[in-house]
C-alpha positions as CSV (number, residue, x, y, z in Angstrom):
1,X,38.5,-53.6,-25.8
2,X,35.1,-52.5,-27.8
3,X,33.1,-49.3,-26.8
4,X,29.4,-50.1,-25.2
5,X,26.9,-48.8,-27.7
6,X,25.1,-46.7,-24.6
7,X,28.7,-44.1,-24.9
8,X,28.3,-43.9,-28.5
9,X,27.6,-40.3,-29.4
10,X,24.2,-39.7,-30.7
11,X,23.8,-38.3,-34.0
12,X,21.1,-35.4,-34.2
13,X,19.5,-35.2,-38.0
14,X,18.7,-31.2,-38.1
15,X,16.0,-30.0,-40.7
16,X,17.6,-27.4,-43.3
17,X,15.4,-24.5,-41.5
18,X,17.5,-25.7,-38.1
19,X,20.4,-25.0,-39.9
20,X,19.6,-22.1,-41.5
21,X,18.5,-20.7,-37.9
22,X,21.7,-21.6,-36.4
23,X,24.1,-20.2,-39.3
24,X,21.8,-16.9,-38.8
25,X,22.4,-16.9,-35.1
26,X,25.5,-17.1,-35.2
27,X,25.6,-13.7,-37.1
28,X,25.8,-11.6,-34.4
29,X,25.3,-8.2,-36.5
30,X,22.7,-10.6,-38.2
31,X,20.6,-11.1,-34.9
32,X,21.1,-7.6,-34.0
33,X,19.4,-6.6,-36.8
34,X,16.8,-9.0,-36.3
35,X,16.4,-7.8,-32.8
36,X,16.1,-4.4,-34.0
37,X,13.6,-4.6,-36.9
38,X,11.3,-6.9,-33.7
39,X,11.4,-3.7,-31.4
40,X,10.6,-1.4,-34.4
41,X,8.0,-3.9,-35.3
42,X,6.3,-3.7,-31.7
43,X,7.1,0.4,-31.1
44,X,4.9,0.4,-34.8
45,X,2.5,-1.9,-33.6
46,X,1.9,0.0,-30.2
47,X,1.4,3.1,-32.2
48,X,-1.9,3.9,-30.3
49,X,-0.7,2.4,-27.3
50,X,1.8,5.0,-26.8
51,X,-1.0,7.6,-28.1
52,X,-2.7,7.0,-25.2
53,X,0.4,6.8,-23.1
54,X,1.2,10.0,-24.3
55,X,-2.6,12.1,-24.3
56,X,-1.3,13.1,-27.7
57,X,-2.7,12.2,-30.9
58,X,-0.5,12.4,-34.1
59,X,-2.1,15.6,-36.0
60,X,-2.8,17.2,-32.7
61,X,-1.4,20.5,-31.7
62,X,-0.3,22.3,-28.6
63,X,0.7,25.8,-29.1
64,X,0.0,26.4,-25.5
65,X,2.7,23.5,-24.0
66,X,4.3,22.3,-27.4
67,X,5.5,25.8,-28.5
68,X,8.4,28.5,-26.2
69,X,7.4,31.7,-25.7
70,X,9.0,32.5,-29.0
71,X,7.3,29.8,-31.3
72,X,9.3,27.0,-31.5
73,X,9.6,24.2,-31.1
74,X,9.8,22.4,-27.1
75,X,13.1,20.2,-26.7
76,X,12.7,16.6,-24.9
77,X,10.8,16.9,-21.8
78,X,8.8,14.3,-19.5
79,X,5.7,15.6,-21.2
80,X,7.2,15.1,-24.8
81,X,9.5,12.8,-24.6
82,X,11.2,13.0,-28.1
83,X,10.1,17.2,-27.8
84,X,7.4,18.5,-30.8
85,X,7.6,19.8,-34.1
86,X,7.4,23.7,-35.1
87,X,3.4,22.9,-34.9
88,X,3.7,21.6,-31.4
89,X,2.8,17.9,-32.6
90,X,4.8,14.9,-30.2
91,X,7.1,13.6,-31.9
92,X,7.2,10.4,-30.3
93,X,3.5,9.6,-31.6
94,X,4.4,10.9,-35.3
95,X,7.2,8.6,-35.0
96,X,5.0,5.9,-33.9
97,X,3.1,6.1,-37.1
98,X,5.6,6.9,-39.0
99,X,6.7,3.7,-38.4
100,X,3.4,1.8,-39.3
101,X,3.6,4.0,-43.2
102,X,7.0,2.8,-43.7
103,X,7.2,-0.7,-42.7
104,X,3.5,-1.1,-44.1
105,X,5.0,0.7,-47.6
106,X,8.2,-1.8,-47.9
107,X,6.8,-4.9,-46.8
108,X,3.5,-4.5,-49.6
109,X,5.7,-3.1,-52.5
110,X,8.7,-5.1,-51.9
111,X,5.8,-8.0,-51.8
112,X,4.2,-6.9,-54.7
113,X,7.6,-5.6,-57.1
114,X,9.1,-9.8,-55.8
115,X,5.5,-11.2,-57.5
116,X,5.5,-9.3,-60.8
117,X,9.5,-9.4,-60.9
118,X,9.8,-13.6,-60.8
119,X,6.8,-13.7,-63.3
120,X,8.5,-12.2,-65.4
121,X,11.6,-13.7,-64.7
122,X,10.7,-17.1,-64.6
123,X,8.5,-16.6,-68.3
124,X,11.6,-14.9,-70.0
125,X,14.2,-17.2,-69.0
126,X,12.3,-20.4,-69.1
127,X,10.5,-19.5,-72.8
128,X,13.3,-17.2,-73.8
129,X,13.1,-16.8,-78.0
130,X,10.8,-13.7,-78.7
131,X,8.9,-13.8,-75.4
132,X,12.3,-13.4,-73.5
133,X,13.2,-10.1,-76.2
134,X,10.2,-8.6,-75.1
135,X,10.4,-8.6,-71.1
136,X,14.0,-8.0,-71.3
137,X,13.5,-4.7,-73.5
138,X,10.3,-4.0,-71.1
139,X,12.6,-4.5,-68.0
140,X,15.5,-2.1,-70.0
141,X,12.6,0.6,-70.6
142,X,11.3,0.5,-67.1
143,X,14.8,0.9,-65.6
144,X,15.5,3.6,-68.2
145,X,12.3,6.3,-66.8
146,X,13.9,8.6,-64.5
147,X,12.0,7.6,-61.0
148,X,11.6,11.3,-59.6
149,X,10.1,12.5,-63.3
150,X,7.8,9.5,-63.4
151,X,6.6,10.7,-59.4
152,X,6.0,13.8,-60.6
153,X,4.1,13.5,-63.7
154,X,1.7,11.1,-61.2
155,X,1.1,12.7,-58.6
156,X,0.2,16.2,-60.7
157,X,-2.3,13.9,-62.3
158,X,-3.6,11.9,-59.5
159,X,-2.7,13.9,-56.5
160,X,-0.7,12.8,-53.6
161,X,-1.7,9.3,-52.0
162,X,-0.3,6.2,-50.3
163,X,-1.6,3.6,-52.9
164,X,0.1,5.9,-55.8
165,X,3.3,5.9,-53.2
166,X,3.4,1.8,-53.2
167,X,2.8,1.9,-57.2
168,X,5.3,4.3,-58.1
169,X,7.9,2.0,-55.7
170,X,6.3,-1.0,-56.9
171,X,6.9,0.0,-60.7
172,X,10.7,0.9,-60.2
173,X,11.3,-1.8,-58.3
174,X,10.7,-5.5,-59.7
175,X,12.7,-4.7,-62.2
176,X,16.1,-6.1,-60.1
177,X,14.3,-9.1,-59.2
178,X,13.0,-9.8,-63.0
179,X,17.1,-9.8,-63.7
180,X,18.1,-11.8,-61.4
181,X,15.5,-14.7,-61.9
182,X,15.7,-14.6,-65.4
183,X,19.3,-15.6,-65.0
184,X,18.9,-18.3,-63.2
185,X,15.7,-19.9,-64.8
186,X,18.3,-20.0,-67.9
187,X,20.6,-21.8,-65.7
188,X,18.2,-24.0,-64.5
189,X,16.5,-25.3,-67.4
190,X,19.2,-26.8,-69.3
191,X,19.6,-29.4,-65.8
192,X,19.2,-32.9,-65.6
193,X,15.5,-32.9,-63.3
194,X,13.9,-30.4,-65.8
195,X,14.9,-32.6,-68.7
196,X,13.5,-35.5,-66.7
197,X,10.5,-33.7,-66.4
198,X,9.9,-33.1,-69.8
199,X,10.7,-36.9,-70.9
200,X,7.7,-37.9,-68.9
201,X,5.4,-35.2,-70.4
202,X,4.7,-32.4,-67.8
203,X,3.9,-29.5,-69.0
204,X,5.4,-25.9,-69.3
205,X,3.5,-24.8,-66.5
206,X,4.1,-27.7,-63.9
207,X,7.6,-27.4,-64.7
208,X,8.2,-24.4,-63.8
209,X,6.2,-24.1,-60.7
210,X,7.5,-27.6,-59.1
211,X,10.8,-27.7,-60.9
212,X,12.1,-24.4,-60.9
213,X,10.0,-22.4,-58.4
214,X,11.5,-24.1,-56.0
215,X,15.3,-23.7,-56.5
216,X,14.9,-20.1,-56.8
217,X,13.7,-19.8,-52.9
218,X,17.0,-18.5,-52.0
219,X,17.1,-15.8,-54.1
220,X,14.0,-14.6,-53.9
221,X,13.7,-14.4,-50.2
222,X,17.2,-12.6,-49.9
223,X,16.4,-10.0,-52.5
224,X,12.8,-9.8,-51.5
225,X,14.4,-8.9,-47.8
226,X,16.8,-6.3,-49.7
227,X,14.1,-4.5,-51.3
228,X,12.2,-3.2,-48.1
229,X,15.1,-0.8,-46.6
230,X,14.9,0.3,-50.7
231,X,11.3,0.9,-50.9
232,X,11.4,2.8,-47.6
233,X,13.9,5.0,-48.7
234,X,11.9,5.6,-51.7
235,X,8.7,6.5,-49.6
236,X,10.9,8.7,-47.4
237,X,12.3,10.6,-50.9
238,X,8.2,10.9,-51.9
239,X,7.1,12.4,-48.8
240,X,10.5,14.6,-48.2
241,X,9.6,16.5,-52.1
242,X,5.6,16.3,-50.6
243,X,4.9,13.4,-53.4
244,X,3.6,10.6,-51.1
245,X,1.8,10.8,-47.9
246,X,-0.7,13.9,-47.7
247,X,-0.3,16.0,-44.3
248,X,-0.9,15.9,-41.9
249,X,-0.6,12.0,-42.0
250,X,2.8,11.2,-40.1
251,X,5.1,9.7,-42.0
252,X,9.0,9.9,-41.8
253,X,10.1,11.6,-44.9
254,X,7.6,14.0,-44.0
255,X,9.2,14.7,-41.2
256,X,12.4,15.5,-42.3
257,X,10.5,17.6,-44.3
258,X,9.2,19.6,-42.2
259,X,12.4,20.1,-40.2
260,X,13.7,21.5,-43.7
261,X,10.6,24.4,-43.9
262,X,12.8,27.5,-42.6
263,X,15.4,25.8,-41.7
264,X,13.4,25.0,-38.6
265,X,15.9,22.0,-37.6
266,X,19.0,25.1,-36.9
267,X,16.9,25.7,-33.4
268,X,15.6,21.9,-33.2
269,X,18.5,19.8,-33.7
270,X,15.9,16.6,-32.9
271,X,13.7,17.1,-35.3
272,X,16.5,16.0,-38.0
273,X,18.5,13.7,-35.6
274,X,15.3,11.3,-34.7
275,X,13.3,10.8,-37.7
276,X,16.4,10.2,-39.4
277,X,18.2,8.3,-37.2
278,X,15.0,6.0,-37.2
279,X,15.5,5.5,-40.8
280,X,19.2,4.8,-41.2
281,X,19.0,2.5,-38.7
282,X,15.4,1.0,-40.1
283,X,17.2,0.4,-43.8
284,X,20.9,-1.1,-42.4
285,X,19.5,-3.3,-40.2
286,X,17.0,-4.8,-43.0
287,X,20.1,-4.5,-44.9
288,X,22.5,-6.4,-42.7
289,X,19.8,-9.2,-42.0
290,X,19.7,-9.8,-46.0
291,X,23.1,-10.3,-46.2
292,X,23.4,-12.9,-43.4
293,X,20.2,-14.7,-44.9
294,X,22.1,-15.0,-48.2
295,X,25.0,-16.7,-45.7
296,X,22.5,-18.3,-44.3
297,X,20.3,-20.0,-46.7
298,X,23.2,-20.9,-49.0
299,X,26.4,-20.9,-47.2
300,X,28.3,-21.6,-50.3
301,X,27.9,-18.5,-51.5
302,X,30.6,-17.3,-48.5
303,X,33.8,-16.2,-49.1
304,X,36.3,-18.9,-47.6
305,X,38.9,-18.1,-45.4
306,X,41.8,-19.6,-46.0
307,X,44.2,-20.2,-42.7
308,X,47.5,-20.9,-42.1
309,X,48.2,-23.7,-39.8
310,X,51.6,-23.1,-38.1
311,X,53.2,-26.4,-37.3
312,X,55.8,-27.1,-34.6
313,X,58.4,-29.4,-34.6
314,X,59.9,-30.9,-31.6
315,X,63.4,-31.4,-31.7
316,X,64.2,-34.3,-30.0
């Protein structure tokens, strides 16, 4: 007896974006990391609203209410939700404005480093020969330069600033993307679709932009996402050493440096716990999201889990 056509299952064709989103949402760790990043972005965007609600400026010092009679920071209270620092400044407001700096540096530095790395990697992998040798040696040279030594030299000449911090982070971050893209391009340039484009008279620029770059979208997106936490940590390191954001502008690294000054964290635990926990959760969330994006965009890269099938034999 034939089945009616109306009862046949409906086949829904899904696009690549829909399939990637479904795989990403099935990963609970990646979903939690994405929710935290969204909350962090909203928290940073609402920094002026938090300042208005608290009635405290990020650089304003409250020496009467924000410090104890012994001149020590005040613990979290109704007026100061996350307490104050050694100068009587509101930690909550400074944390919100510090999130702005961390996200701005992380995103801008990662995008700029990815752009440089992709450009250098595509040129080195596609042309090969002396171009590959020169660009590869340039990447080796950048990777051999000590990060802190170069930052100290630049700050001593130009002085600490946000633009200098972004420039230093970009200079030391693009090589990873460049090496990954170079190896991918070297394998793609010998594929059949590239040879077909050559035979049809396509120029080298057209082949790199139209044929090769779309096939590099997965590693570019994944590695750019995973470069953001590294850039945030770099900025925090520079600010902690006094080489990044100029005080009294708030940054998470600067808040940790203030807590370490004169060992004030021994009597004010929240000065280390709050910015340190924010920095830890932010970097962890971006790393987890990067891993989830890699698995969602390229399911073949996921490890195959073999499960043993138990067969029940029924006795007659």
